[in-house]
PAZA-624006 format. One record per atom (N, C-alpha, C): atom name; residue number from 1; y, z, x. Coordinates in steps of 0.2 Angstrom, whole numbers, always signed. Example, Ala and Ser with C-alpha at 12.3 -4.5 7.8 and 13.67 -1.06 7.14 Angstrom:
2
NODE   atom   seq      yy      zz      xx
NODE      N     1     -28     +39     +66
NODE     CA     1     -22     +39     +62
NODE      C     1     -16     +39     +66
NODE      N     2     -11     +35     +64
NODE     CA     2      -5     +36     +68
NODE      C     2      +0     +39     +64
# end
This chain:
144
NODE   atom   seq      yy      zz      xx
NODE      N     1      -6      +0      +4
NODE     CA     1      +0      +0      +0
NODE      C     1      +6      +0      +4
NODE      N     2     +11      -5      +3
NODE     CA     2     +17      -5      +7
NODE      C     2     +22      -1      +4
NODE      N     3     +26      +3      +8
NODE     CA     3     +31      +7      +6
NODE      C     3     +38      +4      +8
NODE      N     4     +43      +4      +3
NODE     CA     4     +49      +2      +5
NODE      C     4     +54      +8      +5
NODE      N     5     +57      +9     +11
NODE     CA     5     +62     +14     +12
NODE      C     5     +69     +11     +11
NODE      N     6     +73     +13      +7
NODE     CA     6     +80     +10      +6
NODE      C     6     +85     +14      +9
NODE      N     7     +85     +14     +15
NODE     CA     7     +90     +18     +19
NODE      C     7     +96     +14     +20
NODE      N     8    +102     +15     +19
NODE     CA     8    +108     +11     +20
NODE      C     8    +109     +11     +27
NODE      N     9    +112      +5     +29
NODE     CA     9    +115      +5     +36
NODE      C     9    +121      +9     +37
NODE      N    10    +123     +11     +43
NODE     CA    10    +128     +15     +44
NODE      C    10    +135     +13     +41
NODE      N    11    +135      +6     +40
NODE     CA    11    +141      +3     +37
NODE      C    11    +142      +4     +30
NODE      N    12    +136      +7     +27
NODE     CA    12    +136      +8     +20
NODE      C    12    +135     +16     +18
NODE      N    13    +137     +20     +23
NODE     CA    13    +137     +27     +22
NODE      C    13    +145     +29     +22
NODE      N    14    +147     +33     +17
NODE     CA    14    +154     +34     +17
NODE      C    14    +155     +42     +16
NODE      N    15    +159     +45     +20
NODE     CA    15    +160     +52     +20
NODE      C    15    +167     +53     +17
NODE      N    16    +167     +57     +11
NODE     CA    16    +173     +58      +8
NODE      C    16    +175     +66      +8
NODE      N    17    +180     +68     +12
NODE     CA    17    +181     +75     +13
NODE      C    17    +183     +78      +6
NODE      N    18    +182     +85      +6
NODE     CA    18    +184     +89      +0
NODE      C    18    +191     +88      -1
NODE      N    19    +193     +86      -7
NODE     CA    19    +200     +83      -7
NODE      C    19    +203     +86     -14
NODE      N    20    +209     +89     -13
NODE     CA    20    +213     +91     -19
NODE      C    20    +215     +85     -24
NODE      N    21    +217     +80     -20
NODE     CA    21    +219     +74     -24
NODE      C    21    +213     +71     -28
NODE      N    22    +207     +70     -25
NODE     CA    22    +201     +68     -29
NODE      C    22    +199     +72     -34
NODE      N    23    +199     +79     -33
NODE     CA    23    +197     +84     -37
NODE      C    23    +202     +84     -44
NODE      N    24    +208     +84     -42
NODE     CA    24    +213     +83     -48
NODE      C    24    +212     +77     -52
NODE      N    25    +211     +71     -49
NODE     CA    25    +209     +65     -53
NODE      C    25    +203     +66     -57
NODE      N    26    +198     +69     -55
NODE     CA    26    +192     +71     -59
NODE      C    26    +193     +75     -64
NODE      N    27    +197     +80     -63
NODE     CA    27    +199     +85     -69
NODE      C    27    +203     +82     -74
NODE      N    28    +208     +78     -72
NODE     CA    28    +213     +75     -77
NODE      C    28    +210     +69     -81
NODE      N    29    +204     +66     -78
NODE     CA    29    +201     +61     -81
NODE      C    29    +205     +54     -79
NODE      N    30    +210     +54     -75
NODE     CA    30    +214     +48     -73
NODE      C    30    +210     +46     -66
NODE      N    31    +208     +40     -66
NODE     CA    31    +204     +38     -60
NODE      C    31    +209     +38     -54
NODE      N    32    +206     +40     -48
NODE     CA    32    +209     +41     -42
NODE      C    32    +213     +34     -40
NODE      N    33    +209     +29     -41
NODE     CA    33    +212     +22     -39
NODE      C    33    +218     +20     -43
NODE      N    34    +220     +24     -48
NODE     CA    34    +226     +22     -52
NODE      C    34    +232     +26     -49
NODE      N    35    +231     +30     -45
NODE     CA    35    +237     +34     -42
NODE      C    35    +239     +30     -36
NODE      N    36    +246     +31     -35
NODE     CA    36    +249     +28     -29
NODE      C    36    +247     +32     -23
NODE      N    37    +245     +29     -18
NODE     CA    37    +243     +32     -12
NODE      C    37    +249     +36      -9
NODE      N    38    +248     +42      -7
NODE     CA    38    +253     +46      -4
NODE      C    38    +251     +49      +3
NODE      N    39    +255     +52      +6
NODE     CA    39    +254     +55     +13
NODE      C    39    +248     +59     +13
NODE      N    40    +246     +63      +8
NODE     CA    40    +241     +67      +7
NODE      C    40    +234     +64      +6
NODE      N    41    +234     +58      +4
NODE     CA    41    +228     +55      +2
NODE      C    41    +226     +48      +6
NODE      N    42    +229     +47     +11
NODE     CA    42    +227     +41     +15
NODE      C    42    +220     +41     +17
NODE      N    43    +217     +46     +19
NODE     CA    43    +210     +46     +21
NODE      C    43    +205     +44     +15
NODE      N    44    +207     +47     +10
NODE     CA    44    +203     +46      +4
NODE      C    44    +203     +38      +2
NODE      N    45    +210     +36      +2
NODE     CA    45    +211     +29      +1
NODE      C    45    +207     +24      +5
NODE      N    46    +207     +26     +12
NODE     CA    46    +203     +22     +17
NODE      C    46    +196     +22     +15
NODE      N    47    +193     +28     +13
NODE     CA    47    +186     +28     +12
NODE      C    47    +184     +24      +6
NODE      N    48    +188     +25      +0
NODE     CA    48    +187     +21      -6
NODE      C    48    +188     +13      -4
NODE      N    49    +192     +11      +0
NODE     CA    49    +193      +4      +1
NODE      C    49    +187      +1      +5
NODE      N    50    +184      +5     +10
NODE     CA    50    +178      +3     +13
NODE      C    50    +172      +2      +9
NODE      N    51    +172      +7      +4
NODE     CA    51    +166      +7      -1
NODE      C    51    +167      +1      -5
NODE      N    52    +173      +0      -8
NODE     CA    52    +174      -6     -12
NODE      C    52    +172     -13      -8
NODE      N    53    +174     -13      -2
NODE     CA    53    +173     -19      +2
NODE      C    53    +165     -20      +2
NODE      N    54    +161     -15      +4
NODE     CA    54    +154     -15      +5
NODE      C    54    +151     -17      -2
NODE      N    55    +153     -14      -7
NODE     CA    55    +150     -15     -14
NODE      C    55    +151     -23     -16
NODE      N    56    +157     -25     -15
NODE     CA    56    +159     -32     -17
NODE      C    56    +155     -37     -13
NODE      N    57    +155     -36      -7
NODE     CA    57    +151     -40      -2
NODE      C    57    +144     -41      -5
NODE      N    58    +140     -35      -6
NODE     CA    58    +133     -35      -8
NODE      C    58    +133     -38     -15
NODE      N    59    +137     -37     -19
NODE     CA    59    +137     -40     -26
NODE      C    59    +137     -47     -26
NODE      N    60    +142     -50     -22
NODE     CA    60    +142     -57     -21
NODE      C    60    +136     -60     -18
NODE      N    61    +133     -57     -13
NODE     CA    61    +127     -59     -11
NODE      C    61    +121     -59     -16
NODE      N    62    +121     -54     -20
NODE     CA    62    +115     -53     -25
NODE      C    62    +116     -58     -30
NODE      N    63    +123     -60     -32
NODE     CA    63    +124     -64     -37
NODE      C    63    +122     -71     -36
NODE      N    64    +121     -73     -29
NODE     CA    64    +119     -79     -27
NODE      C    64    +112     -79     -24
NODE      N    65    +108     -74     -26
NODE     CA    65    +101     -73     -24
NODE      C    65    +100     -73     -17
NODE      N    66    +105     -69     -13
NODE     CA    66    +104     -68      -6
NODE      C    66    +104     -61      -5
NODE      N    67    +100     -59      +0
NODE     CA    67     +99     -52      +1
NODE      C    67    +104     -48      +5
NODE      N    68    +107     -43      +3
NODE     CA    68    +112     -39      +7
NODE      C    68    +109     -37     +14
NODE      N    69    +113     -36     +19
NODE     CA    69    +110     -34     +25
NODE      C    69    +106     -28     +25
NODE      N    70    +108     -23     +21
NODE     CA    70    +105     -17     +21
NODE      C    70     +97     -17     +19
NODE      N    71     +96     -23     +15
NODE     CA    71     +89     -23     +12
NODE      C    71     +85     -28     +16
NODE      N    72     +88     -32     +21
NODE     CA    72     +84     -36     +25
NODE      C    72     +78     -33     +28
NODE      N    73     +73     -37     +28
NODE     CA    73     +67     -34     +32
NODE      C    73     +63     -30     +27
NODE      N    74     +65     -28     +21
NODE     CA    74     +62     -23     +17
NODE      C    74     +57     -27     +12
NODE      N    75     +59     -33     +11
NODE     CA    75     +54     -37      +7
NODE      C    75     +52     -43     +10
NODE      N    76     +51     -43     +17
NODE     CA    76     +48     -48     +21
NODE      C    76     +53     -54     +22
NODE      N    77     +60     -53     +21
NODE     CA    77     +65     -58     +22
NODE      C    77     +70     -55     +26
NODE      N    78     +70     -57     +33
NODE     CA    78     +75     -54     +37
NODE      C    78     +80     -60     +39
NODE      N    79     +78     -66     +37
NODE     CA    79     +83     -72     +39
NODE      C    79     +89     -73     +35
NODE      N    80     +90     -69     +29
NODE     CA    80     +95     -70     +25
NODE      C    80    +101     -66     +28
NODE      N    81    +107     -70     +30
NODE     CA    81    +113     -67     +33
NODE      C    81    +118     -67     +28
NODE      N    82    +124     -63     +30
NODE     CA    82    +129     -63     +25
NODE      C    82    +134     -69     +27
NODE      N    83    +132     -75     +27
NODE     CA    83    +136     -81     +29
NODE      C    83    +135     -86     +23
NODE      N    84    +139     -91     +23
NODE     CA    84    +139     -97     +19
NODE      C    84    +140    -103     +23
NODE      N    85    +137    -109     +22
NODE     CA    85    +139    -115     +25
NODE      C    85    +142    -120     +20
NODE      N    86    +146    -124     +23
NODE     CA    86    +149    -129     +19
NODE      C    86    +148    -136     +21
NODE      N    87    +146    -141     +17
NODE     CA    87    +144    -147     +19
NODE      C    87    +150    -151     +23
NODE      N    88    +156    -150     +21
NODE     CA    88    +162    -153     +24
NODE      C    88    +163    -151     +32
NODE      N    89    +160    -145     +34
NODE     CA    89    +161    -142     +40
NODE      C    89    +154    -142     +43
NODE      N    90    +152    -146     +48
NODE     CA    90    +145    -146     +51
NODE      C    90    +145    -140     +56
NODE      N    91    +139    -137     +57
NODE     CA    91    +137    -132     +62
NODE      C    91    +141    -126     +62
NODE      N    92    +143    -124     +56
NODE     CA    92    +147    -118     +55
NODE      C    92    +144    -113     +50
NODE      N    93    +143    -107     +51
NODE     CA    93    +141    -102     +46
NODE      C    93    +147     -97     +45
NODE      N    94    +150     -97     +40
NODE     CA    94    +156     -93     +38
NODE      C    94    +154     -86     +36
NODE      N    95    +157     -81     +38
NODE     CA    95    +155     -74     +37
NODE      C    95    +158     -72     +30
NODE      N    96    +154     -70     +25
NODE     CA    96    +155     -69     +18
NODE      C    96    +160     -63     +18
NODE      N    97    +159     -58     +21
NODE     CA    97    +164     -52     +20
NODE      C    97    +171     -53     +22
NODE      N    98    +172     -59     +26
NODE     CA    98    +179     -60     +29
NODE      C    98    +182     -66     +24
NODE      N    99    +179     -68     +19
NODE     CA    99    +182     -73     +15
NODE      C    99    +188     -70     +11
NODE      N   100    +193     -75     +11
NODE     CA   100    +199     -73      +8
NODE      C   100    +201     -78      +2
NODE      N   101    +203     -75      -4
NODE     CA   101    +205     -79      -9
NODE      C   101    +212     -78     -12
NODE      N   102    +216     -83     -12
NODE     CA   102    +223     -82     -15
NODE      C   102    +223     -86     -21
NODE      N   103    +227     -83     -26
NODE     CA   103    +227     -87     -32
NODE      C   103    +235     -88     -33
NODE      N   104    +236     -95     -35
NODE     CA   104    +243     -97     -36
NODE      C   104    +243     -99     -44
NODE      N   105    +245     -94     -48
NODE     CA   105    +245     -95     -55
NODE      C   105    +250    -100     -57
NODE      N   106    +256    -101     -54
NODE     CA   106    +261    -106     -55
NODE      C   106    +259    -113     -55
NODE      N   107    +255    -114     -50
NODE     CA   107    +252    -121     -49
NODE      C   107    +245    -122     -51
NODE      N   108    +242    -116     -54
NODE     CA   108    +235    -116     -56
NODE      C   108    +230    -119     -51
NODE      N   109    +230    -115     -45
NODE     CA   109    +226    -117     -40
NODE      C   109    +223    -111     -36
NODE      N   110    +218    -112     -32
NODE     CA   110    +215    -106     -28
NODE      C   110    +215    -109     -21
NODE      N   111    +217    -104     -16
NODE     CA   111    +216    -106      -9
NODE      C   111    +210    -101      -6
NODE      N   112    +205    -104      -4
NODE     CA   112    +199    -101      -1
NODE      C   112    +200    -101      +7
NODE      N   113    +199     -96     +10
NODE     CA   113    +199     -96     +18
NODE      C   113    +193     -93     +20
NODE      N   114    +189     -96     +24
NODE     CA   114    +183     -94     +27
NODE      C   114    +184     -94     +35
NODE      N   115    +180     -89     +38
NODE     CA   115    +181     -88     +45
NODE      C   115    +174     -87     +48
NODE      N   116    +173     -90     +54
NODE     CA   116    +167     -89     +58
NODE      C   116    +169     -89     +66
NODE      N   117    +164     -88     +70
NODE     CA   117    +165     -88     +77
NODE      C   117    +169     -94     +80
NODE      N   118    +168    -100     +77
NODE     CA   118    +171    -106     +79
NODE      C   118    +178    -107     +77
NODE      N   119    +180    -103     +72
NODE     CA   119    +187    -104     +69
NODE      C   119    +187    -102     +62
NODE      N   120    +191    -106     +58
NODE     CA   120    +192    -105     +51
NODE      C   120    +192    -112     +47
NODE      N   121    +192    -111     +41
NODE     CA   121    +192    -117     +36
NODE      C   121    +196    -115     +30
NODE      N   122    +200    -119     +27
NODE     CA   122    +204    -118     +21
NODE      C   122    +203    -123     +17
NODE      N   123    +202    -121     +10
NODE     CA   123    +201    -126      +5
NODE      C   123    +205    -124      -1
NODE      N   124    +209    -129      -4
NODE     CA   124    +213    -128     -10
NODE      C   124    +210    -131     -15
NODE      N   125    +208    -127     -21
NODE     CA   125    +204    -129     -26
NODE      C   125    +209    -129     -33
NODE      N   126    +209    -134     -36
NODE     CA   126    +213    -134     -43
NODE      C   126    +209    -130     -48
NODE      N   127    +212    -127     -52
NODE     CA   127    +209    -123     -58
NODE      C   127    +204    -128     -62
NODE      N   128    +207    -133     -64
NODE     CA   128    +203    -138     -68
NODE      C   128    +197    -140     -64
NODE      N   129    +197    -142     -58
NODE     CA   129    +191    -144     -54
NODE      C   129    +186    -138     -54
NODE      N   130    +188    -132     -53
NODE     CA   130    +184    -126     -53
NODE      C   130    +180    -125     -59
NODE      N   131    +184    -126     -65
NODE     CA   131    +181    -125     -72
NODE      C   131    +176    -130     -73
NODE      N   132    +176    -136     -70
NODE     CA   132    +172    -141     -72
NODE      C   132    +165    -141     -67
NODE      N   133    +164    -136     -64
NODE     CA   133    +159    -135     -59
NODE      C   133    +154    -130     -62
NODE      N   134    +147    -131     -60
NODE     CA   134    +142    -126     -62
NODE      C   134    +143    -120     -57
NODE      N   135    +144    -114     -60
NODE     CA   135    +145    -108     -56
NODE      C   135    +140    -106     -51
NODE      N   136    +133    -109     -52
NODE     CA   136    +128    -107     -48
NODE      C   136    +127    -112     -42
NODE      N   137    +128    -119     -44
NODE     CA   137    +126    -124     -39
NODE      C   137    +133    -127     -36
NODE      N   138    +138    -126     -39
NODE     CA   138    +145    -129     -37
NODE      C   138    +145    -137     -38
NODE      N   139    +140    -139     -42
NODE     CA   139    +140    -146     -43
NODE      C   139    +145    -148     -49
NODE      N   140    +148    -154     -49
NODE     CA   140    +153    -156     -54
NODE      C   140    +149    -157     -61
NODE      N   141    +151    -155     -66
NODE     CA   141    +148    -156     -73
NODE      C   141    +153    -161     -77
NODE      N   142    +150    -165     -80
NODE     CA   142    +153    -170     -85
NODE      C   142    +155    -166     -91
NODE      N   143    +161    -168     -94
NODE     CA   143    +162    -165    -101
NODE      C   143    +158    -169    -106
NODE      N   144    +155    -165    -111
NODE     CA   144    +152    -168    -116
NODE      C   144    +155    -168    -122
# end
C-alpha cells in the first residue's frame, strides 16, 4: 500500500505572530484584508500577501490540470513545473508565479507579461478576442 504524505514545501508554510490587529478583526467580524495597512500591521500584511500569492499560483495550476510544486512526486508525476509555454516564443518556459496581468477598461484590453530566464514576453489581448476563445484550450470559437 502506497502512502502519500502531503507536507507543504517551506514556501507554503506561513507564520503569523499573535497580533492585536488580527485578533480585533476576528472579534469585530470585519476581515483583516479590508483594513488599511498601518505601521502596526506590516508583518501581518506581508504574511497574508505571501499566502495569497501561494494559493493563487496553486489554484491556477490546478485549474489547468497541472500539479502544484508541493504535490510533485506524490502521485508519480514529478515533471510538471510551474511554467507555461507559448507557441509564438520558441524554447522558452515562462514562470507562472511571475505572470503579470494589467487590465485597461477604457480600451477594453488586457496586457499579459510573462517572464523566464531568457527574458520576457508581452501580449496585448482585446476583450472581444478573449471572450471568443475556449477558456480551457485557448482555441478561437466561432459564433453560432
